[in-house]
TIKOLNU-596938 format. One record per residue (C-alpha): residue in one letter; x, y, z. Coordinates in steps of 0.001 Angstrom, whole numbers, plus 500000, padded with zeros to 6 digits. Layout:
AXYZ/...
REM end
This chain:
M499979499996500007/H501469503316498907/T500110506661500159/H501220509920498554/I500751513047500605/A500445516040498333/P502428519274499291/S499182521413499228/V497917519528502261/F500580521251504478/P500504524955504200/G503440526885505735/A504031526325509491/L502003523122509510/R504283521542506959/V507376522479509111/A505696521098512164/A504995517741510440/V508576517388509342/T509835518247512711/F507593515557514218/V508790512968511801/L512469513805512543/S511922513569516246/L510170510283515824/A513151508999513860/T515662510061516452/G513696508549519245/C513625504953517807/A517061503585519052/V518192500242517802/L519019497399520158/P522601497056521233/E524586494169519927/P525494491300522280/T528835491758524015/A531707489372523547/S531107487829526968/E527485487311526110/V528414485583522909/Q530811483347524785/A528231482418527332/Q525653481599524745/A527949479664522471/L529911477664525029/G526831476922527117/K527748474300529737/V531462474014528713/V533493474983531781/V536700476889530736/P539256476239533505/P541274479107535084/N544565477541533892/W545991475360531276/S546238471569531863/A550016471651530973/E552361473613533199/A552704477134531862/S553139480663533173/A549843482531533442/A551621485908532790/Q550398488056529900/V551117486647526442/D554182488315524831/E553831490384521638/G556544490356518929/W557193486581519016/L559133486821515711/A562002488649517487/S562369485903520089/F563966483612517590/N566853486076517048/D567001485201513371/P567380488355511247/E567008486460507957/L563714484943509233/S562332488358510153/R563384489746506696/L561598486849504987/V558420487346506931/H558237491019506014/E558875490100502395/A556057487646502384/L553705490246503967/E554411492515501067/N554433490114498180/N552184487081499090/P549105486843496709/D546926485253499300/L547358488284501583/W546507490461498683/V543173488652498481/A542545489221502194/S543439493010501703/A541028493243498802/R538300491744500882/L538892494262503488/E538588497001500914/M535208495549499926/A534125495462503488/N535026499123503964/A533054500029500909/Q530018498150502091/V530070500294505330/D530237503412503133/I527276502151501216/A525245501377504395/E526027504765505971/A525038506563502716/Q521552505089502971/L520998507205506083/K521739510542504378/P519615512550501921/A520182511999498190/I520659515120496156/G520803515493492471/V520070517804489471/L517354516981486941/G517634518753483467/R515326518500480305/A514995520001476934/G512228519157474433/N511683519782470719/K508759517507469754/P505728518740467703/V503489521457469202/A500835518869469840/D502902517475472614/L503097520470474852/V504338518648477951/A507335517332475974/L508206520913475100/L508888521782478738/S512570522472479447/G514652523608482371/V516681522397485377/M515765521327488916/L517603520567492034/R515958517556493732/M516392515846497240/S514967512590498524/W515417511171501978/E514018507968503587/I513431508464507274/D514712505632509352/L511671505364511551/W512295501944512958/G516033501578512686/R516081499289509661/M518955501240507959/R520810501677511130/Y520623497976511819/A522014497607508240/R524823499957508926/N525739498283512160/A525688494908510482/A528022496259507793/R530398497626510467/A530429494397512304/S531130492472509108/R533892494973508319/D535414494477511798/A535336490681511249/T537013491054507938/S539564493255509550/A540296490572512107/D540439487934509365/Y543106490114507701/R545155490288510924/Y544801486476511379/A545922486041507729/Q549059487997508468/Q549801485975511585/S549254482722509683/L551439483823506838/A554193484760509309/A553899481407511006/S553928479548507629/V557091481355506527/A558833480455509833/R557758476763509601/A558940476596505927/W562246478291506956/F562891475639509606/V562194472820507049/V564675474403504646/S567357474513507459/E566551470839508418/T566843469625504866/R570087471583504467/L571460469872507524/Q570282466506506228/Q572251467176503048/Q575369467582505140/L574707464352506960/A574146462558503538/T577444463961502317/E579178462628505393/M577583459245504875/V578830459259501287/D582292460194502403/S582243457524505060/G581104454912502536/G583920455926500157/N586367455533502933/L585040452096503740/L585359451108500141/Q589020452274500054/M589638450395503308/S588171447130501974/E590218447423498880/Q593372447914500847/R592492444954503054/R592126442873499994/K595539443902498742/V597262442702501893/G595360439565501821/V592964439957504820/G589927441193502822/T587717439576500220/D586023440444496925/A582702440096498622/E583577442875501162/I584552445205498304/M581204444546496429/A579250445138499679/A581133448317500224/R580238449556496795/A576638448663497158/N576492450587500465/L578124453602498831/A575551453486496055/S572824453420498706/Y574246456451500505/A574581458337497264/D570919457643496437/A569881458868499887/Q572014461939499201/Q569930462594495962/Q566688462116497771/V567638464659500445/G568699467131497792/L565327466797496115/A563571467400499506/H565680470463500095/R564847471955496790/Q561167471275497269/A561372472997500622/L563044476069499063/R560355476265496408/A557603475994498988/L559141478993500952/E559672480967497779/L555949480664496835/L555082482006500268/L557444484906499610/G555778485723496398/R559041484778494470/Y559534482599491373/P559967479079492703/G563556478470491373/A564954476942494550/T567637479664494592/L567070480924498138/A570186480645500459/A569503478550503489/R571082478588507023/E573863476279507750/D572176475344511078/L568786475369512723/T567537478547514448/A568335478339518204/F565303477388520322/P564091480425522357/G563285480539526043/P559981479769527651/V556897481921526816/P553924482920529058/A550604481477528085/G548218483579529919/I544844482011530907/P542453480197528643/A539653482670528748/D541917485404527344/V542633483430524186/L539025483893523067/N539262487588523263/R542885487916521848/R542984485570518839/P541906487398515630/D539977484578514292/M537859484429517486/V537327488163517291/A536089487691513692/A533725484922514788/E532271487018517506/R531873490043515148/R529896487772512688/V527524486936515512/A527010490633516049/S526429491182512445/A523820488363512335/F522075489962515293/D521819493321513471/R520472491542510330/I517656490167512377/G516766493703513561/E516908494864509963/A514557492122508764/K512103492886511526/A512174496585510824/S511391495891507135/M507953494593508293/L507020498075509576/P505877501244507630/S508425503448505888/L508431507167505145/S510348509048502498/L510582512792502047/S511360514580498648/A511772518177497632/G512712520025494367/Y513555523529493191/G514264524986489736/R513368526868486591/I511197525571483783/S510006527034480477/N507698526210477452/E509152526733474070/A505697526461472436/V504756530069473016/Q507762532318472702/M505990535629473274/R504828534740476716/D507619535584479098/D505594534564482159/L505726530864481112/E509331530749482209/Q509342530626486049/T510820529197489015/T509046526248490758/G509519524150493959/S507787521088495435/T507746518920498516/A506222515536499051/A506112512680501586/T505610509055500635/A504546506319503121/M504684502660502410/V502839500158504676/P503458496358503943/L500198494656504108/Y500652491325502235/T503974489963500784/G503101486272500665/G505133485642503807/A508387486817502305/L509100489306505129/T508321486712507857/A510544484218506043/Q513353486740505830/V513304487170509606/A513456483308509837/V516439483250507562/R518305485885509498/T517505484076512737/A518945480828511483/E522016482690510223/Q522582483924513772/K522315480313515076/V524886479290512541/A527221482201513654/V526907481170517255/A527540477484516552/D530479478477514359/Y531869480514517332/A531501477574519713/R533312475245517204/R536177477715516761/A536428478381520493/L536941474713521276/V539422474205518601/A541396477252519634/L541600476096523267/G542588472633522087/E545287474021519856/V546946475782522897/E546600472596525062/D548201470578522280/A551126473086521790/L551778473310525452/N551893469538525828/A554193469226522789/E556558471688524368/A557398469393527239/V557310466154525283/L559579467445522506/A562117469045524961/E562542465569526610/R562767463884523255/E565507466188522164/R567469465427525288/I567070461699524798/L567948461692521007/G570846464017521677/D572452461568523952/A571724458757521519/A573265460545518547/A576390461394520562/A576743457784521619/G576119456614518079/R578969458771516745/Q581338457410519270/A580290453825518538/T580704454298514883/R584254455584515237/L585141452629517438/E583632450102515064/Q585476451673512124/D588875451441514061/A588046447874514907/Y587444447093511252/R590628448772510156/V592786446448512364/G590744443365511413/K588764442963514707/S585357443641513080/D583689442952509748/L582218445269507250/R578602444352508052/A578921445548511691/V580460448853510487/N577619449411508010/Q574938448638510652/R576572451083513038/Q576624453782510307/L573036453394509487/A572076453471513204/Q574070456691513605/W572360458184510465/A568936457430511882/A569754458860515181/E571108462155513600/V568047462439511377/A565672461850514295/L567555464511516310/L567282466976513493/N563625466207513096/V562686466696516681/R564712469950516917/R562768471246513888/E559471470026515336/R560167471907518585/L560594475122516577/V557488474479514618/R555507473709517731/R556673476925519342/I555312478759516258/D552052476850516625/L551872477965520259/H552376481607519419/L549647481366516714/A547322479512519029/L547720482072521894/G546968484948519448/G550209486922520253/S551257489322517439/F554437488440515489/G555485492065515369/D555609495069517583/A552232496265516187/P549781494709513669/L550504495643510039/A547674497374508316/A546484496691504684/D547666499068502041/T544197500670502115/G544372501314505809/M542991498808508239/P540082500306510251/A539993500082513947/A536940498432515607/D534085501017515745/T533502501848519448/S530885504562518905/S527250504250519627/N525232502046517284/N522240504219517477/
REM end
């Protein structure tokens, strides 16, 4: 149902009073506030009891910022910042943030009057006198937000923008973590190459030793053939490790936005493991992690969309006004036909029957909010579990590194003794080869657990939500801060 209120109905002061009443009515209808983060947590987690401390032993002090510097690896820091500038996936996240900012601008523009200029010129036959009217008019139209529909839409756009902003920060943190993990794998495979080279050299020495023993009559041709076979196996392992190293380099170069040519220079050793980090308390993770902030903001946006849908079921009111000059070219001798003119109008729309579309829209928005709350609950439990896993891995991997370090040291000593025994004829070649293989396995396992400790430390930082730098990096378009003003 559409009702047009003609301007002649409101003479002078009565028209002004009516407009004033409408504006006061509009400002008096405040929208409902969005649920707070604590309210979202309470609704989403329900009966889940979040303990005051982590299961694993950890300091409850405030989580550190700037975890990247804790590794004291300038090259790693440089690579992280290179990736932040050149990684295409991060460009996608930045573009999404631009779109979210634009959506906020669109929603806010709906609350303001629209002003335009209308011009017309006519040259049709005299029989069509209306078509001969020409002139220019300034027009303004404004929909009054009586029930908060457009303010709900604006608030929903802001909440979605804040969620996208948090997604961008989390994408930055995830990229920094991925670069660090890849850097550690590159270092590990580089060290494995060194071990493989040592194994090849040792196999070559054994071959020479077996040949010398054959010359003096204490060795056999079978020993020489076995030594050659072992040397070939070591050389094959060296090729496999070289392939793994080049693949690790290419994976890192892709993260950096470089051509994957496996040309990046690697460290000659693994980054030193940093000292312990505080883990805070479990409840703080839900407020600190950007992905959890994004999930909470999406719940708020869904809440506002419900308010928007409900307000769409209520009457709407629009105001319009125009002012300009018109003329009629049909009669040139009549100067009084060219004149200034103005108009004002108000249009009301009352939805009476839409076939259930408006009610269904409210149901859709309500279901979307349930999805957002359920998604928050899922993400919250995963986030807490990630911290628990990372903290537990810290202790286990530290003990494993100690055990494997002792095993590798003992293996190196045992290999030297076995080689000396073979040289003087007190041991056979099979025993030496078995000892070398055991040493190789121990060294590789030690490298693996050292790299895994570093990776798990990165996982812990990411799970806790601490920033990798001194301050979060903004997108090229400027990352907006969360809106803290009133939603009304």
